[in-house]
C-alpha positions as CSV (number, residue, x, y, z in Angstrom):
1,M,132.8,55.3,90.4
2,R,129.6,55.9,88.5
3,A,130.3,59.6,88.1
4,A,133.9,59.0,86.9
5,T,132.7,56.4,84.4
6,L,130.0,58.7,83.0
7,E,132.3,61.7,82.9
8,T,134.9,59.7,80.9
9,L,132.2,58.6,78.4
10,A,130.9,62.1,78.1
11,S,134.4,63.5,77.3
12,T,134.9,61.3,74.3
13,S,132.9,60.5,71.2
14,K,134.5,57.1,70.6
15,P,133.3,53.9,72.2
16,L,135.5,52.7,75.0
17,S,136.0,49.3,76.5
18,A,135.4,48.8,80.2
19,Y,139.1,48.2,80.6
20,R,139.9,51.6,79.1
21,L,137.3,53.3,81.2
22,A,138.7,51.7,84.3
23,K,142.2,52.9,83.4
24,V,141.0,56.5,83.1
25,A,138.8,56.3,86.3
26,E,141.7,54.5,88.2
27,A,139.3,51.6,89.1
28,Q,139.1,47.9,88.5
29,P,137.6,46.9,85.2
30,I,135.0,44.6,86.9
31,Q,133.8,47.6,89.0
32,V,133.4,49.7,85.9
33,L,131.6,46.9,84.0
34,T,129.2,46.4,87.0
35,V,128.4,50.1,86.9
36,L,127.9,50.1,83.1
37,K,125.6,47.1,83.2
38,A,123.5,48.7,86.0
39,L,122.9,51.9,84.1
40,E,119.7,52.3,82.0
41,P,120.1,51.5,78.3
42,E,118.7,55.0,77.6
43,L,121.9,56.4,79.1
44,V,124.7,54.0,78.2
45,Q,124.9,51.2,75.6
46,Y,127.4,48.7,74.4
47,R,128.1,49.0,70.7
48,D,130.5,47.1,68.4
49,N,133.7,48.7,69.7
50,G,132.8,49.5,73.3
51,W,130.5,51.5,75.6
52,V,129.0,54.8,74.6
53,L,127.0,57.5,76.4
54,V,123.8,57.7,74.2
55,N,121.9,60.4,76.2
56,D,122.8,63.7,74.6
57,S,121.4,65.9,77.4
58,L,123.4,64.0,80.0
59,R,126.5,64.3,77.8
60,S,126.0,68.1,77.5
61,F,125.5,68.5,81.2
62,L,128.6,66.5,82.1
63,R,130.7,68.3,79.5
64,E,129.6,71.7,80.8
65,E,130.4,70.5,84.4
66,L,133.8,69.2,83.4
67,A,134.6,72.5,81.6
68,R,133.5,74.5,84.7
69,L,135.7,72.4,86.9
70,E,138.6,72.8,84.6
71,A,138.1,76.6,84.5
72,D,138.0,76.6,88.3
73,R,141.2,74.6,88.5
74,R,143.0,76.9,86.0
75,S,141.8,80.0,87.9
76,E,143.0,78.5,91.2
77,K,146.3,77.6,89.7
78,D,146.8,81.1,88.3
79,E,145.9,82.7,91.6
80,L,148.5,80.5,93.4
81,L,151.1,81.4,90.8
82,T,150.3,85.1,91.1
83,Q,150.5,84.9,94.9
84,S,153.9,83.3,94.6
85,G,155.2,86.1,92.4
86,L,155.1,84.0,89.3
87,K,153.3,84.8,86.1
88,P,150.6,82.4,84.9
89,R,151.2,80.9,81.4
90,A,149.0,82.3,78.6
91,L,147.6,78.9,77.6
92,H,144.2,77.9,76.1
93,G,143.3,81.4,75.2
94,R,144.2,82.9,78.6
95,H,146.1,86.2,78.8
């Protein structure tokens, strides 16, 4: 739950409500709010419009990890398509 909440905050630059974070993380809003309130204020803070990830190094780390996971998923999907005799789509700069 904590990882999904932090990953969601890292992937956006806009403040998000606990409800919106819960929808993305497929969790209950009260669970997400509990996680957010338990985190250190140096990591996550509540601002006028919602919760934001304020630690830039954590944001960079999480974004890099999310990008790596997405690249792995794309590679795995392309491999499955190739094994099935299908051609992977040239999307997101892929050839």
